[in-house]
C-alpha positions, 0 to 999 in steps of 0.5 A, spaced: 291 635 024 297 638 027 302 636 033 300 636 040 304 637 046 303 630 048 306 628 041 312 633 042 313 630 050 313 623 047 318 625 042 323 629 047 322 625 053 321 626 060 327 631 061 324 636 057 318 636 060 321 637 067 325 643 063 319 646 061 316 646 068 322 649 071 321 655 066 314 656 068 316 656 076 321 661 074 316 665 071 311 664 078 317 667 082 318 673 078 311 675 078 311 674 086 317 678 087 316 683 081 308 684 082 305 681 088 310 684 093 310 691 091 302 691 091 302 688 098 307 693 100 303 699 097 296 696 100 299 696 107 302 703 106 295 705 104 290 701 108 291 706 115 289 712 110 283 708 107 280 706 114 281 713 117 277 715 111 271 710 111 271 711 119 270 719 117 265 717 112 261 713 117 261 718 122 258 723 117 253 719 115 250 717 122 251 724 125 248 727 119 240 727 121 242 730 128 246 736 126 
C-alpha cells in the first residue's frame, strides 16, 4: 500500500505541517526574487525596442503598396 502524506501528517502532528508549508513559502519567495524580478527588468528594458521594431514593420507593410 505505502504510506501517504495524510498518515505521516497524523503521526507527526500539526506542527510539522506548518513547517512543511513554511519551507514551500520560502521557495516561492526565492522564485520571485531570483527569476520573476530579473525577467521583469529585462522585459522593461527590451519593450521600447520591441515596440519600435513592430511600429517600423507595420509602417513598411502599410506603405509597401504605395512605393
